[in-house]
DOPA-534558 format. One record per residue (C-alpha): residue number from 1; residue in one letter; x, y, z. Coordinates in nm, 3 decimals. Layout:
N
+-----+--------+---------+---------+---------+
: num : residu :      xx :      yy :      zz :
+-----+--------+---------+---------+---------+
: NUM :      a :       X :       Y :       Z :
...
+-----+--------+---------+---------+---------+
# end
This chain:
101
+-----+--------+---------+---------+---------+
: num : residu :      xx :      yy :      zz :
+-----+--------+---------+---------+---------+
:   1 :      e :   3.796 :   0.630 :  -2.223 :
:   2 :      a :   3.872 :   0.344 :  -2.459 :
:   3 :      n :   3.816 :   0.260 :  -2.823 :
:   4 :      l :   3.598 :  -0.047 :  -2.849 :
:   5 :      p :   3.464 :  -0.226 :  -3.156 :
:   6 :      v :   3.102 :  -0.166 :  -3.258 :
:   7 :      m :   3.073 :  -0.410 :  -3.547 :
:   8 :      h :   2.849 :  -0.637 :  -3.337 :
:   9 :      v :   2.594 :  -0.354 :  -3.319 :
:  10 :      r :   2.607 :  -0.293 :  -3.693 :
:  11 :      l :   2.577 :  -0.664 :  -3.772 :
:  12 :      a :   2.282 :  -0.715 :  -3.536 :
:  13 :      k :   2.105 :  -0.412 :  -3.683 :
:  14 :      e :   2.154 :  -0.526 :  -4.042 :
:  15 :      a :   2.053 :  -0.885 :  -3.965 :
:  16 :      g :   1.757 :  -0.787 :  -3.746 :
:  17 :      v :   1.874 :  -1.013 :  -3.465 :
:  18 :      p :   1.940 :  -0.955 :  -3.095 :
:  19 :      i :   2.275 :  -0.955 :  -2.921 :
:  20 :      f :   2.344 :  -1.180 :  -2.623 :
:  21 :      v :   2.620 :  -1.101 :  -2.377 :
:  22 :      m :   2.779 :  -1.423 :  -2.257 :
:  23 :      g :   3.033 :  -1.510 :  -1.993 :
:  24 :      c :   3.173 :  -1.815 :  -1.824 :
:  25 :      v :   3.266 :  -1.816 :  -1.456 :
:  26 :      m :   3.461 :  -2.084 :  -1.273 :
:  27 :      l :   3.288 :  -2.174 :  -0.947 :
:  28 :      s :   3.451 :  -2.275 :  -0.619 :
:  29 :      d :   3.397 :  -2.646 :  -0.698 :
:  30 :      q :   3.604 :  -2.603 :  -1.020 :
:  31 :      t :   3.298 :  -2.629 :  -1.244 :
:  32 :      y :   3.189 :  -2.357 :  -1.482 :
:  33 :      q :   2.870 :  -2.160 :  -1.504 :
:  34 :      l :   2.764 :  -2.007 :  -1.834 :
:  35 :      q :   2.598 :  -1.668 :  -1.801 :
:  36 :      v :   2.378 :  -1.536 :  -2.081 :
:  37 :      s :   2.197 :  -1.204 :  -2.091 :
:  38 :      e :   1.844 :  -1.153 :  -2.206 :
:  39 :      p :   1.826 :  -1.071 :  -2.579 :
:  40 :      i :   1.934 :  -0.714 :  -2.648 :
:  41 :      w :   1.755 :  -0.571 :  -2.949 :
:  42 :      i :   1.899 :  -0.274 :  -3.133 :
:  43 :      n :   1.710 :   0.043 :  -3.048 :
:  44 :      p :   1.659 :   0.237 :  -3.373 :
:  45 :      i :   1.760 :   0.604 :  -3.366 :
:  46 :      d :   1.741 :   0.845 :  -3.661 :
:  47 :      d :   2.103 :   0.956 :  -3.627 :
:  48 :      p :   2.316 :   0.655 :  -3.742 :
:  49 :      n :   2.622 :   0.748 :  -3.534 :
:  50 :      l :   2.415 :   0.808 :  -3.221 :
:  51 :      e :   2.235 :   0.479 :  -3.285 :
:  52 :      i :   2.561 :   0.283 :  -3.288 :
:  53 :      i :   2.702 :   0.461 :  -2.982 :
:  54 :      t :   2.382 :   0.439 :  -2.776 :
:  55 :      n :   2.331 :   0.070 :  -2.848 :
:  56 :      a :   2.698 :  -0.016 :  -2.791 :
:  57 :      e :   2.686 :   0.163 :  -2.455 :
:  58 :      h :   2.374 :  -0.031 :  -2.356 :
:  59 :      i :   2.550 :  -0.359 :  -2.438 :
:  60 :      l :   2.850 :  -0.245 :  -2.234 :
:  61 :      d :   2.619 :  -0.171 :  -1.939 :
:  62 :      v :   2.496 :  -0.531 :  -1.950 :
:  63 :      t :   2.855 :  -0.653 :  -1.984 :
:  64 :      e :   2.963 :  -0.441 :  -1.688 :
:  65 :      v :   2.712 :  -0.614 :  -1.461 :
:  66 :      m :   2.859 :  -0.953 :  -1.554 :
:  67 :      i :   3.217 :  -0.834 :  -1.504 :
:  68 :      k :   3.136 :  -0.684 :  -1.164 :
:  69 :      g :   2.997 :  -1.022 :  -1.058 :
:  70 :      d :   3.353 :  -1.160 :  -1.051 :
:  71 :      p :   3.606 :  -0.910 :  -1.191 :
:  72 :      g :   3.899 :  -1.144 :  -1.128 :
:  73 :      q :   3.774 :  -1.374 :  -1.403 :
:  74 :      w :   3.745 :  -1.107 :  -1.671 :
:  75 :      v :   3.983 :  -1.098 :  -1.966 :
:  76 :      m :   4.010 :  -0.883 :  -2.276 :
:  77 :      f :   4.161 :  -1.062 :  -2.573 :
:  78 :      y :   4.328 :  -0.755 :  -2.720 :
:  79 :      p :   4.455 :  -0.431 :  -2.563 :
:  80 :      i :   4.200 :  -0.153 :  -2.545 :
:  81 :      w :   4.438 :   0.069 :  -2.348 :
:  82 :      p :   4.770 :   0.008 :  -2.534 :
:  83 :      e :   4.926 :   0.313 :  -2.368 :
:  84 :      v :   4.939 :   0.125 :  -2.035 :
:  85 :      l :   5.081 :  -0.207 :  -2.163 :
:  86 :      n :   5.424 :  -0.122 :  -2.021 :
:  87 :      e :   5.265 :  -0.112 :  -1.675 :
:  88 :      v :   5.134 :  -0.469 :  -1.701 :
:  89 :      p :   5.378 :  -0.728 :  -1.562 :
:  90 :      g :   5.499 :  -0.964 :  -1.834 :
:  91 :      k :   5.353 :  -0.757 :  -2.118 :
:  92 :      a :   5.570 :  -0.555 :  -2.352 :
:  93 :      g :   5.423 :  -0.244 :  -2.502 :
:  94 :      k :   5.425 :  -0.181 :  -2.875 :
:  95 :      d :   5.450 :   0.142 :  -3.066 :
:  96 :      k :   5.219 :   0.253 :  -3.347 :
:  97 :      n :   5.407 :   0.030 :  -3.592 :
:  98 :      g :   5.367 :  -0.281 :  -3.376 :
:  99 :      k :   5.732 :  -0.284 :  -3.264 :
: 100 :      e :   5.824 :  -0.371 :  -2.907 :
: 101 :      s :   5.889 :  -0.061 :  -2.697 :
+-----+--------+---------+---------+---------+
# end
């Protein structure tokens, strides 16, 4: 379980626009291939919290397919599991106040 942002779902809903999941993969010839999902439209649900969660999970499902295509090229730009930072070589963990642990 991880805490992930959902602002993209809220913004897309308010703007009435789709979300596109995008990724870039380096190929064996050292060139890059851009991957773009089909448009993902927000599915309206009467319960606002369920709407955000359901749509965010759908977007993550699409993202998961891209990541599984080449998991070695996946990167997260901020820690979503800060409790395991001390287990990552070269990464220092931080406490709740942002101090090195």
